[in-house]
C-alpha positions as CSV (number, residue, x, y, z in Angstrom):
1,M,-10.6,-14.5,-15.6
2,S,-8.4,-11.8,-16.8
3,L,-7.9,-11.3,-20.9
4,A,-4.8,-10.2,-22.7
5,L,-4.8,-9.3,-26.4
6,N,-1.7,-9.1,-28.3
7,L,-3.2,-6.9,-30.7
8,D,-2.2,-7.3,-34.4
9,H,0.6,-4.7,-35.3
10,S,-0.2,-4.0,-38.7
11,S,-3.4,-2.2,-37.7
12,A,-2.0,-0.7,-34.4
13,V,1.1,1.0,-35.6
14,R,1.5,4.3,-36.6
15,P,5.1,4.5,-37.0
16,A,6.8,7.8,-36.1
17,M,8.5,9.7,-38.7
18,A,11.3,12.0,-37.8
19,S,10.8,14.0,-41.1
20,R,6.9,14.7,-40.3
21,P,6.8,15.9,-36.6
22,S,3.7,15.6,-34.8
23,L,1.0,17.9,-34.1
24,I,-0.1,16.3,-30.9
25,G,0.7,18.1,-27.9
26,L,1.2,21.7,-29.4
27,S,-1.0,24.3,-27.9
28,K,-3.1,26.6,-30.3
29,A,-0.4,29.2,-30.4
30,G,2.2,26.3,-31.1
31,L,-0.1,25.0,-34.0
32,A,-0.5,28.1,-35.7
33,A,3.2,28.7,-35.3
34,A,4.0,25.5,-36.7
35,L,1.8,25.8,-39.6
36,I,3.4,29.2,-40.2
37,E,6.9,27.7,-40.2
38,H,6.3,24.7,-42.5
39,D,4.7,27.2,-45.1
40,V,1.2,25.1,-44.7
41,V,-0.9,28.5,-44.6
42,P,0.1,32.1,-44.7
43,E,0.2,34.1,-41.5
44,R,-3.1,35.7,-41.7
45,E,-4.9,32.5,-41.4
46,G,-2.5,30.7,-38.8
47,R,-4.8,31.3,-36.1
48,M,-8.1,30.0,-37.8
49,R,-6.4,26.6,-39.3
50,A,-4.9,26.2,-35.7
51,S,-8.6,26.5,-34.0
52,Q,-9.7,24.0,-36.9
53,L,-6.9,21.5,-36.0
54,W,-7.5,22.0,-32.6
55,N,-11.2,20.7,-33.0
56,W,-10.4,17.8,-35.3
57,L,-7.7,16.5,-32.9
58,Y,-9.2,16.9,-29.5
59,V,-13.0,16.8,-30.2
60,N,-13.3,14.6,-32.8
61,G,-9.8,12.3,-32.4
62,V,-9.3,12.2,-35.9
63,T,-6.0,10.5,-36.9
64,D,-6.1,11.1,-40.9
65,F,-6.1,14.8,-42.5
66,D,-8.3,13.8,-45.1
67,R,-11.3,13.5,-42.3
68,M,-11.1,17.3,-41.6
69,T,-13.7,18.3,-43.9
70,N,-13.7,21.9,-43.3
71,V,-10.2,22.5,-44.3
72,A,-9.5,22.9,-47.9
73,K,-8.0,19.9,-49.9
74,P,-4.8,21.8,-51.1
75,V,-4.3,22.5,-47.1
76,R,-4.9,19.0,-46.1
77,Q,-2.5,18.0,-48.9
78,K,0.5,20.2,-47.4
79,L,-0.6,19.0,-43.7
80,A,0.0,15.0,-44.5
81,E,3.1,16.6,-46.3
82,A,4.6,18.3,-43.2
83,F,2.8,16.8,-40.1
84,N,1.6,13.3,-38.6
85,L,-0.9,12.5,-36.3
86,D,0.5,9.4,-34.9
87,R,-0.5,7.8,-31.5
88,P,1.2,5.2,-29.8
89,E,1.4,1.4,-30.8
90,I,-0.3,-1.1,-28.5
91,V,1.5,-3.8,-27.7
92,T,-0.7,-5.5,-25.3
93,E,-4.6,-4.5,-23.9
94,Q,-5.3,-6.9,-21.1
95,V,-8.8,-6.5,-19.1
96,S,-9.0,-7.6,-15.6
97,V,-12.1,-9.8,-14.0
98,D,-13.4,-6.5,-12.6
99,G,-13.2,-4.5,-15.8
100,T,-10.1,-2.7,-15.4
101,R,-7.8,-2.2,-18.5
102,K,-4.0,-2.1,-19.0
103,W,-2.6,-1.2,-22.0
104,L,1.3,-1.3,-23.0
105,F,1.9,1.7,-25.7
106,R,5.1,1.9,-27.4
107,F,6.4,5.1,-28.5
108,R,9.7,6.5,-30.5
109,D,11.7,9.5,-29.3
110,P,10.8,12.3,-31.5
111,Q,14.2,13.9,-30.9
112,N,15.9,10.4,-31.3
113,P,13.7,8.4,-34.3
114,N,16.7,5.9,-34.4
115,M,16.8,4.9,-30.9
116,P,14.8,1.8,-29.4
117,P,11.5,2.6,-28.8
118,V,10.1,2.6,-25.2
119,E,7.0,1.3,-23.5
120,V,4.7,2.5,-20.5
121,E,1.6,1.3,-18.8
122,T,-1.7,3.1,-18.7
123,V,-4.9,2.2,-16.6
124,Y,-8.6,2.6,-17.2
125,I,-10.5,2.0,-14.2
126,P,-14.6,2.0,-15.0
127,E,-17.1,2.6,-12.0
128,S,-20.7,3.1,-11.5
129,D,-20.1,7.3,-11.9
130,R,-17.0,7.5,-13.4
131,G,-14.2,6.3,-15.7
132,T,-10.6,7.1,-14.7
133,L,-7.7,6.8,-17.0
134,C,-4.1,6.3,-14.9
135,V,-1.5,8.2,-17.0
136,S,2.1,7.8,-16.9
137,S,4.6,10.8,-17.3
138,Q,8.1,9.1,-17.7
139,V,9.5,5.8,-18.9
140,G,10.7,4.0,-15.3
141,C,11.1,6.5,-12.4
142,T,14.2,7.6,-10.3
143,L,12.4,7.7,-6.7
144,T,12.9,4.0,-6.0
145,C,10.4,4.2,-3.7
146,S,10.7,0.8,-1.8
147,F,7.4,-0.8,-2.1
148,C,6.4,0.2,-5.4
149,H,7.5,-1.9,-8.6
150,T,7.7,1.0,-10.8
151,G,10.4,2.1,-8.8
152,T,12.7,-0.8,-9.4
153,Q,13.0,0.4,-13.1
154,K,15.5,2.8,-13.7
155,L,14.4,5.8,-15.7
156,V,14.9,5.8,-19.2
157,R,13.5,9.3,-20.1
158,N,10.6,11.9,-19.8
159,L,7.5,11.7,-22.0
160,T,6.5,14.4,-24.1
161,A,3.6,16.6,-23.7
162,G,2.3,14.6,-27.0
163,E,3.3,11.3,-25.6
164,I,1.2,12.2,-22.2
165,L,-2.0,13.2,-24.4
166,G,-1.4,10.3,-26.9
167,Q,-1.9,7.7,-24.0
168,V,-5.4,9.7,-23.3
169,L,-6.2,9.8,-27.2
170,M,-5.4,6.2,-27.7
171,A,-7.3,5.1,-24.3
172,R,-10.6,6.9,-26.1
173,E,-10.3,5.5,-29.2
174,R,-10.3,1.7,-27.7
175,L,-13.1,2.9,-25.6
176,G,-15.0,4.2,-28.5
177,D,-15.0,7.6,-26.6
178,F,-15.0,10.1,-29.8
179,P,-18.2,11.1,-31.8
180,G,-19.4,8.0,-33.7
181,G,-17.3,5.4,-31.8
182,S,-18.5,2.1,-30.3
183,R,-17.4,0.8,-26.8
184,P,-17.1,-2.4,-25.5
185,D,-19.5,-3.7,-23.2
186,D,-17.8,-2.9,-20.1
187,G,-17.1,0.8,-21.5
188,G,-17.4,2.4,-18.4
189,L,-20.7,4.5,-19.3
190,V,-21.6,6.4,-16.4
191,P,-25.6,7.1,-15.5
192,G,-27.4,10.4,-15.5
193,G,-26.9,11.4,-19.2
194,E,-23.2,11.5,-19.1
195,T,-21.7,9.8,-22.2
196,R,-17.8,9.9,-21.6
197,A,-16.3,6.7,-20.7
198,I,-13.3,8.7,-19.4
199,T,-14.4,11.5,-17.1
200,N,-11.4,11.6,-15.0
201,I,-7.5,11.6,-15.5
202,V,-5.2,11.0,-12.9
203,M,-1.3,11.4,-13.0
204,M,-0.7,8.4,-11.1
205,G,1.1,6.2,-13.7
206,M,4.7,5.8,-14.2
207,G,7.2,8.2,-13.1
208,E,7.2,11.4,-11.2
209,P,5.2,14.0,-13.0
210,L,6.9,16.9,-11.2
211,Y,10.1,15.8,-12.4
212,N,8.7,16.4,-15.9
213,Y,6.8,19.4,-15.0
214,D,6.9,21.4,-18.4
215,N,5.7,18.7,-20.7
216,V,2.9,17.4,-17.7
217,K,1.8,20.9,-17.5
218,Q,1.4,21.2,-21.1
219,A,-0.5,18.2,-21.8
220,L,-2.8,18.8,-18.9
221,L,-3.8,22.3,-19.8
222,I,-4.8,21.1,-23.3
223,A,-6.7,18.2,-21.5
224,S,-8.7,20.4,-19.5
225,A,-9.3,23.2,-22.4
226,G,-13.2,23.8,-22.6
227,D,-13.0,23.7,-26.4
228,G,-11.2,20.8,-26.5
229,M,-11.0,17.4,-24.5
230,S,-13.0,19.5,-22.1
231,I,-12.0,17.3,-18.8
232,S,-12.5,19.4,-15.9
233,K,-9.4,20.3,-13.8
234,R,-11.6,19.1,-10.8
235,R,-11.4,16.0,-12.3
236,I,-7.7,16.1,-13.2
237,T,-5.6,14.9,-10.2
238,L,-1.7,15.3,-10.3
239,S,0.0,12.8,-7.5
240,T,3.7,13.7,-6.6
241,S,6.2,12.2,-4.1
242,G,6.9,15.5,-2.6
243,V,8.8,18.0,-5.3
244,V,8.3,20.6,-3.0
245,P,9.5,23.3,-5.4
246,Y,7.0,22.6,-8.4
247,I,3.9,22.2,-5.8
248,E,3.0,25.6,-5.8
249,P,3.7,26.3,-9.6
250,T,1.3,23.5,-9.8
251,G,-1.6,24.8,-8.4
252,R,-1.0,28.4,-9.7
253,E,-0.1,27.4,-13.8
254,I,-2.2,24.1,-13.7
255,D,-5.0,24.7,-11.2
256,V,-5.7,20.8,-10.9
257,M,-6.2,18.9,-7.8
258,L,-3.1,17.5,-5.9
259,A,-2.5,14.0,-4.2
260,I,0.2,13.9,-2.1
261,S,2.2,10.0,-1.6
262,L,2.7,10.3,2.0
263,H,2.9,6.4,3.3
264,A,4.6,7.9,6.3
265,V,4.6,10.1,9.5
266,R,8.3,10.1,10.6
267,D,11.3,11.1,8.8
268,D,13.3,8.0,9.4
269,L,10.9,5.5,7.9
270,R,9.7,7.8,5.0
271,D,13.3,8.2,4.1
272,V,13.4,4.6,3.5
273,L,9.7,4.3,1.7
274,V,9.8,7.5,-0.2
275,P,13.5,8.2,-0.3
276,I,12.8,11.7,-1.7
277,N,11.9,12.7,1.7
278,K,15.6,13.1,2.1
279,K,15.7,16.1,-0.3
280,W,12.8,17.5,0.9
281,P,11.6,16.2,4.5
282,L,7.9,16.0,5.8
283,K,8.1,19.6,7.5
284,E,8.8,21.1,4.1
285,L,6.6,19.2,2.3
286,L,3.5,19.5,4.6
287,E,4.2,23.4,4.8
288,A,4.0,23.4,0.7
289,C,0.8,21.8,1.0
290,R,-0.8,24.2,3.6
291,N,0.4,27.1,0.9
292,Y,-1.2,25.2,-2.0
293,P,-3.1,27.7,-4.2
294,G,-6.6,27.7,-4.1
295,L,-6.5,25.3,-1.0
296,S,-10.1,25.0,0.7
297,N,-12.7,22.3,1.7
298,A,-13.9,22.1,-2.0
299,R,-10.4,21.5,-3.0
300,R,-9.0,19.4,-0.7
301,I,-5.5,17.6,-1.1
302,T,-5.7,13.7,-1.2
303,F,-3.1,12.0,1.0
304,E,-2.4,8.7,-0.2
305,Y,-1.1,6.1,2.2
306,V,-0.2,2.6,1.3
307,M,-0.9,0.1,4.2
308,L,2.3,-2.2,5.0
309,D,1.9,-4.6,7.8
310,G,3.9,-3.9,10.6
311,I,5.5,-1.2,9.1
312,N,3.5,2.4,9.0
313,D,-0.2,0.8,10.2
314,S,-0.2,1.2,14.0
315,D,-2.9,3.1,16.1
316,A,0.1,5.5,17.1
317,E,0.8,6.5,13.4
318,A,-3.0,7.0,12.5
319,R,-3.0,9.7,15.4
320,E,0.1,11.1,14.3
321,L,-1.3,11.3,10.8
322,V,-3.9,13.3,11.9
323,R,-1.7,15.7,14.1
324,L,0.4,16.1,10.8
325,L,-2.3,17.2,8.7
326,A,-4.1,19.5,11.2
327,G,-5.3,22.8,9.3
328,I,-5.0,21.1,5.8
329,P,-8.1,20.6,4.2
330,A,-7.6,16.8,3.0
331,K,-8.7,13.6,2.2
332,I,-6.8,10.3,3.2
333,N,-7.0,7.3,0.9
334,L,-5.6,4.3,2.3
335,I,-4.4,2.2,0.2
336,P,-3.9,-1.9,0.8
337,F,-0.4,-2.8,-0.5
338,N,-0.5,-4.3,-4.0
339,P,2.0,-7.1,-4.1
340,W,4.4,-7.7,-6.7
341,P,7.3,-10.2,-7.5
342,G,10.3,-9.7,-5.0
343,S,8.6,-7.2,-2.9
344,N,9.6,-7.1,0.8
345,Y,6.2,-5.9,2.4
346,G,2.9,-7.6,3.2
347,T,-0.6,-6.1,3.2
348,S,-2.2,-4.7,6.6
349,P,-4.8,-7.2,7.6
350,S,-8.6,-5.8,7.0
351,S,-9.2,-5.1,10.7
352,R,-5.9,-3.1,11.1
353,I,-6.9,-1.0,8.2
354,E,-10.3,-0.3,9.5
355,R,-8.9,0.4,12.8
356,F,-6.4,3.0,11.3
357,A,-9.6,4.3,9.2
358,D,-11.6,4.7,12.3
359,I,-9.2,6.7,14.0
360,V,-8.7,8.9,11.0
361,N,-12.3,9.3,10.4
362,K,-13.3,10.2,14.1
363,A,-10.8,12.8,13.6
364,G,-12.7,14.6,11.0
365,Y,-10.9,13.7,8.1
366,A,-12.4,11.2,5.1
367,S,-10.1,8.1,5.1
368,P,-11.8,5.9,1.9
369,V,-10.0,2.4,1.6
370,R,-8.9,2.1,-2.0
371,T,-10.7,-1.2,-3.4
372,P,-7.6,-2.6,-5.2
373,R,-8.8,-2.7,-9.1
374,G,-6.9,-4.9,-11.7
375,R,-4.5,-6.7,-9.3
376,D,-4.7,-9.8,-11.7
377,I,-3.2,-8.0,-14.6
378,F,-0.8,-6.2,-12.4
379,A,-2.5,-3.0,-12.7
380,A,-3.3,-2.0,-9.2
381,C,-1.5,1.4,-7.7
382,G,2.3,0.5,-7.2
383,Q,2.0,-2.5,-9.8
384,L,2.9,-0.7,-13.0
385,K,6.1,-1.3,-15.1
386,S,7.2,-1.7,-18.6
387,E,9.7,-3.8,-20.2
388,S,11.9,-1.0,-21.4
389,E,14.7,-1.9,-18.6
390,R,15.6,-4.3,-20.9
391,L,17.7,-1.5,-22.9
392,S,21.1,-1.7,-22.7
393,K,22.9,0.9,-20.3
394,K,24.4,2.7,-23.5
395,D,20.8,3.0,-25.2
396,R,19.4,4.1,-21.8
397,D,21.9,6.7,-21.2
398,A,21.4,8.0,-24.9
399,L,18.0,8.5,-24.2
400,L,18.1,9.9,-20.9
401,V,16.2,13.3,-20.7
402,L,17.9,15.2,-17.7
């Protein structure tokens, strides 16, 4: 039985204030510049104070300047007057029978504080050897992939780097993942001395990360910084449906693991399932994958392939998948389709998925079948969708970031 919590907003809400910009999402250089610009500290102290703030924000997870005990009280007062450390409001928190957690987070647009708030979903998946946080990069999506529930929600706007990191910080707070924090019983602790609840990040939530490249890049560079959140780049995976021009920069500038939402081996079918294929077809996409910086057997690309009954799951398509990926160090994740209301697809039978996987395995590719997690709370792959689509077209257009 799943558990849904409607949290007391009086304790969960930290309202954004337009007159006090958030420090979350700024690089160290950005923090120093902000402190100097707002006359919090003189220029000679900027770098030192920025390093102190960085540690408090990302190592200790504080949300109150008064807790920054190694910062002089007059400086803390100036910080509180000039900035905020807001995290998103939790609208709902749901816990699946399998331990998966899903949060509906609410944000206000920092550039348009008088506009209606927007909402995104973020999912935490605890496993015996890891805890994975699935993070959203946009409110809604422009891609309209026909099998994906998120794709039925129009794009409202991009999330800022601070809002992307805000999901991680809020999840860590709820899971007791900061020093001195208390964890739920199913907090996802992993054995072998690892005490973190969140060990991995996947940019696989709502939206296309590479259509929000600059903010995603900033957020992931902060998340992977060794003196901050310190999540290894080998434990961060960015999933794209195939925005080819940004694939090479992702490897060169962010240096994280890459996943490709493939789902078809023919252009005519992929045009329907993943319409971005009309702009960047399979040949261009796979060429970009072959040239991904740092690609090796140790840094394989993950190809995601949702199994749709009678659509893309034949033996012939399994063999064509192997042919297409020849020469690319790869792992193929086979994903049983996760149903959602109004979808026109069915899940391939287990026997068909096993046969497909067997063909791919015998060709030398690892092809694990992803176990659906959080289906009962609509937290599984392709099921995420917020309530922001209820905004009027006028409000949505006003919020849209091109």
